[in-house]
MIPANU-171480 format. One record per residue (C-alpha): x, y, z; residue in one letter. Coordinates in steps of 0.001 Angstrom, whole numbers, plus 524288, in hexadecimal, padded with zeros to 5 digits. Layout:
N
XYZa
...
//
This chain:
364
1BC3B104F1EA2BEm
1BD2A0FA2DE98C1t
1B3290F046E9D6Fe
1A80C0EEDBEA726p
1AB210EBC1EB56Df
1B9A40EEDAEB568e
1BEE10EC98EC318t
1C5060F6E0ECBB7t
1C7270FA31EDA03v
1C2E91059DEE26Av
1D083107F3EE7E5g
1D5E9101ACEF41Cs
1DB060F3CCEF5A3m
1DEC30ECECF025Cp
1ECA10EF98F06DFk
1F5FC0E421F08DFp
1F77C0E042F1738p
206410E24EF161Aw
204260F0ADF12B0l
1F9A50F59BF1BBAy
1F33D0F2B9F28B1r
1E4BC0F4E1F26C6q
1DDF30F9E4F32F4a
1CFE40F674F35D4a
1C6E910058F2F49m
1C3BC109B4F3A4Ad
1B860112EEF381Ba
1BE9E11EA4F3EB2k
1CC8511D56F397Ee
1CAC911553F2CF5s
1D09B11BC0F20FEd
1CDF612A0CF236Bh
1DB9E12D64F27DBh
1E2E0120D6F24B3g
1E34B11C47F32DDg
1E28D10E6FF37B4g
1EA3C106B3F2DAEa
1F875106FAF2A25d
2033110379F2095w
20C290F87FF24EFl
218210FEB4F1E8Fl
21D9710C65F1D1Es
22625114D3F1471g
22BD610EEEF080Dq
227A510133F0C21e
21983105BEF0CF9l
21A8E10C3EEFF97h
21FE20FFB8EF954e
215B10F767F004Da
20AAA10036EFB8Aq
210190FEF6EEDB7n
20F6C0F029EEF30d
201AF0F0F6EF4D9a
1FD910F8CFEE8E1v
203960EE8EEDFE0r
1FBF90E428EE728l
1EF3A0EBF9EE651a
1F14F0ED6FED7A0i
1F4000DEDCED63Fy
1E8000DB45EDE4Cd
1DF160E3FFED632q
1E4880E016EC8EBe
1E4A10D19AECC57t
1D65C0D28FED070a
1D2F00D89CEC340g
1D11D0E6B9EC7B5v
1D2820EF54EBB98r
1D3C50FCEAEC190v
1DC460FC06ECDA3i
1E10A1048AED8EDs
1ED28103E1EE16Dd
1E4600FE78EEC27g
1E73B10AF0EF3ECe
1F25610352EFA3Bq
1F93910FBEEFEC4r
1ED34115A4F0536r
1E8EF11362F1329k
1DC7511A69F0F5Cs
1D69F11DD3F022Ay
1D3B212B1DF07D6l
1DE1812FB0F1176t
1E91612B39F087Dh
1E4FD1369AEFFDBi
1DF1514076F094Ft
1EAA114034F12BDs
1F32C14550F07A2q
1EAAE1511FF04D1l
1ED9215E82F0A70g
1E39D16375F144Dg
1E07B1560AF1A10i
1E58D15281F27AAd
1E68C144A1F2CF6y
1EE711485AF3917e
1E2F014D53F4116t
1D6ED1453EF3DFCl
1C8AD148D6F3FE7a
1BCB014066F4236e
1B232140EAF37EBk
1A5F113968F346Dw
1A83D13463F26A1i
1A0E612CB5F1C2Ar
193B7132DDF1F63d
195581305BF2DEDg
198EE12230F2BD2r
1A4491239BF3526r
1AC7E12CD6F3D61l
1BA7912D1BF385Ba
1C731133BCF3BD9r
1CAEB13B5FF2FC7v
1D4D914523F2AB0g
1D1A0153A5F2A3Dr
1D19915DA9F1F6Fc
1D8E316948F2558i
1DBB11718EF1944g
1D9C417230F0A7Cp
1DA7F1649BF0469v
1E60516432EFB08e
1ECA215A61EF21Cw
1FB0F15B10EF566r
1FFE7151EFEEABEg
1FE7F143CEEE609p
1F92F13A2EEF017i
1F70D12D27EE919v
1FD461303FEDBEBv
2095D127FAEDF09d
2006B11CB2EE305d
1F99A11D55ED5D7l
2069211E79ECE9Ct
20B5311203ED541f
1FE9D10ADCED227l
1FFAF10E88EC3C3l
20D79108CCEC2FEt
208AB0FBB3EC855q
1FD4D0F8A8EBF39t
1F7D60FA2BEB193t
1E9C40F971EB697s
1E1AF105E7EB6B6p
1E26010B80EC475v
1D9DF113B3ECD3Bk
1DE2811C81ED846v
1D5461213EEE32Ct
1D3DF12E04EEAA0l
1CA3E13174EF577p
1BEC313994EF090g
1BC1A1473CEF5FAp
1AF941441CEFD69m
1B59E13859F0431t
1C17314091F07F7v
1B8A114B2FF0D95v
1B0DE14108F1548d
1BD8113B1EF1AAFs
1C3F7147B0F1F81i
1C00315185F29E2f
1BED215EF6F23C3d
1C5801696EF2BE7d
1C789172C3F2094h
1BD0017414F1606y
1B0B4173C3F1E45g
1A90A16F17F1275d
1A90716159F0CCBe
1A794165A5EFEBBr
1B33316F1DEFF3Cs
1BB67164C7F0610f
1B78F15AB3EFBBEa
1BB01163A2EF047m
1C87216667EF618a
1CA8F157BDEF7DBv
1C5D715562EE9E9a
1CFAD15F2CEE47Ad
1DAEE158F4EEC17a
1D6F714B2CEE7FDi
1D58F14FA1ED9DAn
1E3D5153F7ED9F4k
1E7F114666EDE91e
1DEEE14027ED471a
1E53414833EC988k
1F2DE14436ECE0Ba
1EE61135F3ECDB0l
1E7B4137D8EC08Bd
1F49113C01EBA56a
1F9C512E2FEBD00r
1EF23127C8EB4C0g
1E67611F9BEBDA7p
1DA2A119F2EB766a
1D14611E4AEC28Ev
1D1E712847ECD85i
1C7B412521ED7D0q
1C24E12DA7EE2A7f
1BD811262EEEE97d
1B0B612BD8EF3ACe
1AAE7121BBEFCFBp
1A3A012C97F042Fv
19B7912FBFEF81Af
1928F1248CEFC3Es
1906C12B2AF0970r
18D901390EF04BAy
185B8138B9EF80Ap
180891468AEFA81d
18E3314C1DEFC2Fk
1927A144D0EEFFBv
1882714C7BEE87Ea
18B7A1595EEEF4Fe
19A4715980EEDA7w
19FBD14B9DEED24g
19F1114A1DEDE4Fi
1A487157BBEDC49e
1B02F15497EE51Fa
1B21B1476EEDE66l
1B20C14DAFED0DAn
1BC2E15777ED5A8r
1C4FF14CB6EDAD9a
1C42D145C7ECDA8a
1C529151D7EC507d
1CDF21516CEB906g
1D28814346EB9F1l
1D60E13AE2EAE2Ei
1D45A12DEFEB572a
1C6DD12823EB749q
1C14812D39EC404t
1BA0B124DFECDE2a
1B30212708EDAAFv
1B16711C35EE4B8h
1A53711C25EED46v
1A27611216EF7D6c
19CD9110F5F0587y
1AAC11110BF0B4Es
1B25A10624F11E9y
1AB380FCDAF1AE5a
1B00E0FE25F28F7m
1AD5C0F5C9F34E6p
1A2EE0FBFAF3D64g
1A04A10742F340Cv
1935210739F2CB4p
1946A107B2F1DECr
186F610C97F19FAp
1841A10A7BF0B95i
17C3E116CFF091Dt
1743211797EFC89p
17C82122D9EF776s
1802111D15EEA27y
17407121C6EE2BEp
176FB1300CEE5B3k
185A412E11EE4F1l
1860B1279EED78El
17D9E1325EED1ACv
187A213C52ED696e
1935D13429ED245l
18D8F132DBEC4A2e
18E8F141BEEC396k
19CE7141B2EC7DEs
1A87E14258EBEA9e
1AE14135A7EC42Fi
1AF7E12A54EBA7Dd
1AE4E11E8BEC38Cq
1A65711B89ECFB8l
1AB83110D7ED8CCa
19F8910C95EE079l
19D0D10304EEB85e
192390F980EE7BDf
195D50EC3AEED6Aq
1958E0ED73EFC4Fa
188E70F566EFCFCp
183290EDA9EF16Dq
17E730FA1FEEADFl
1759B0F917EDF04d
17D310F9F3ED221p
1717210148ECC64a
1773B10D3EED341l
1812610DC6EC82Fl
1769911348EBF3De
178D61202DEC678l
186B7121CFEC12Cc
1868511CC7EB316p
19207124CDEAE0As
19BEB11FF0EB80Ek
1A51411458EB82Ei
1A10910CA1EC43Di
1AA6F104EDECCC1l
1A0100FBABED1E8f
1A3140F683EDF86g
1A24C0E799EDF87c
1AB910E460EEAC8i
1A8EC0E711EF93Ad
1B53D0EBEBF0011n
1B0170E93EF0DD5a
1AC140DB0BF0C1Bn
1B7050D0E5F0AF2p
1AE160C774F03BFe
1B2350C641EF56Ci
1A77A0CA4FEEBFBe
1A2870C047EE254n
1A6C30C351ED453s
199C20BFA1ECE4As
1929D0C846ED824a
19BC40D37BED457i
1989E0D0B6EC600a
18A050D14AEC8ECq
18B8C0DE6FECFDAr
1933F0E3E6EC463l
1893D0DEFBEBA80l
17E6E0E4E7EC2E1e
185C90F1DDEC2C6a
187290F0B2EB3F9a
1784B0F0F2EB2C0k
178A40FEC1EB845h
1856610430EB2D9h
18D681030DEA662d
1960B0F70EEA908p
1A18E0FD45EA205t
1A0FF107A2EACB8k
1A0C70FDB0EB7D2l
1AD200F975EBEDBm
1ADCB0EEE8EC94Aa
1B3FA0F37EED5FAa
1B3EB0F16EEE4A8p
1AAA10F9DCEECD4d
1B604100BEEF329c
1C4820FF6FEF648g
1C8A90F1ADEFA3Al
1D1D80F5DEF053Av
1C9580F014F1047p
1CB0E0E246F0AC4l
1D6A00D8F9F0B76t
1DF0D0D769EFF53q
1DA560C98BEFBF0p
1CC070CD96EFD22i
1CE0F0D9E9EF4FDa
1D4C40D1BBEEA6Er
1C9C40C7C0EEA4Fa
1BF680D257EE993k
1C61D0D938EDE27l
1C75A0CC3EED72As
1B8C00C98EED93Ea
1B5F90D741ED415l
1BDB90D4C3EC7A5f
1B73A0C78FEC534r
1A9CC0CD2FEC7E9g
1AC650D7F7EBE05a
1B1130CDC4EB445q
1A4990C5BAEB5E0i
19C340D1F6EB48Da
1A3510D627EA81Dr
1A1940C8CBEA21Ee
1930E0C86DEA54Dq
191390D61BE9FEEl
197B50D260E9313e
191B90C4CAE9202h
184D60C43DE996Ep
182E40B60BE9D2Cr
1788A0AE61E9623r
1733D0A185E9B39e
1794E09683E9325p
16EDA08D55E8D60h
16AB908309E970Dg
174CF08713EA15Bh
16E1E08F84EAB58h
1773B095B8EB50Cg
183A308ECCEB076h
189FD099ECEA9B4q
1946309E35EB365h
1A27C09C6BEAFA0g
19FD509598EA293h
19C5E0A079E9952d
1A9B40A501E9469h
//
């Protein structure tokens, strides 16, 4: 990182309406086996259209001032099944029902029916394409082991920890294949960490370290309270205090954390001083555009509790639930908020003589 409050994304961006028909988020189907929504094209046409959607996602991020970008996950129906369905030992033909996310909901999920194995590159071509379309530093995302284990019915290992370590080894092979292409960041998505802080301490960090072992790129882990869904409670449990203590001990370089929607206290950042923090300033469930000066205030508040050169401005989570215009406006607000915060950090405002409260916009 070169300066405080550099802007980045968590991963996903909305898909263009000409590419994809988004189904309503259904608690039982949702994204756990890619059901419900569909591509509007097929074959070579779909491939070309996804390429164009990636170009558009890059343009939208760069135009909004995002410094470390993703491909917007434009080729993925689901951040999770896009990867897990390509692993050996996982079956999405015969689904099982399982309570997931700490009993938050009953979902129809794939099953683990044999040893989990990496059969060869899954998203390496996607990353290769992204790298040919931009000179920005890029990040690529993979589902984290604990979230995979929570999202699949285990018919083979009979023990969550063993299942998680096998998943971690398979994901590490994909991560190493990605790493060889030279991304800036490889991120592991672990939304379920917020739901199982005890398991995180028991084996979650160990599995995460295994997934990230031996990488040259910066490594990141994303933790949130998962996507908001109609009719499904989204309890904001006070798991961060325990979680951040555990994450501080991990070998991961960056923590992408949700702070905006639940309005968590930035003082929590004192628990993970060594990490680069992607500080969530944008709510992905609320279409209202955040105010740039409010974003700046949140970032400056965070900077009281964490080294500002280790703070990045980011959304809480992937932006896929929003429309394209709203996602663009939110990223733009994020960039401007970060800009304001940087300026105030470098030049703390002093009251000009005799002009109380008239200092906005005239102090350049």
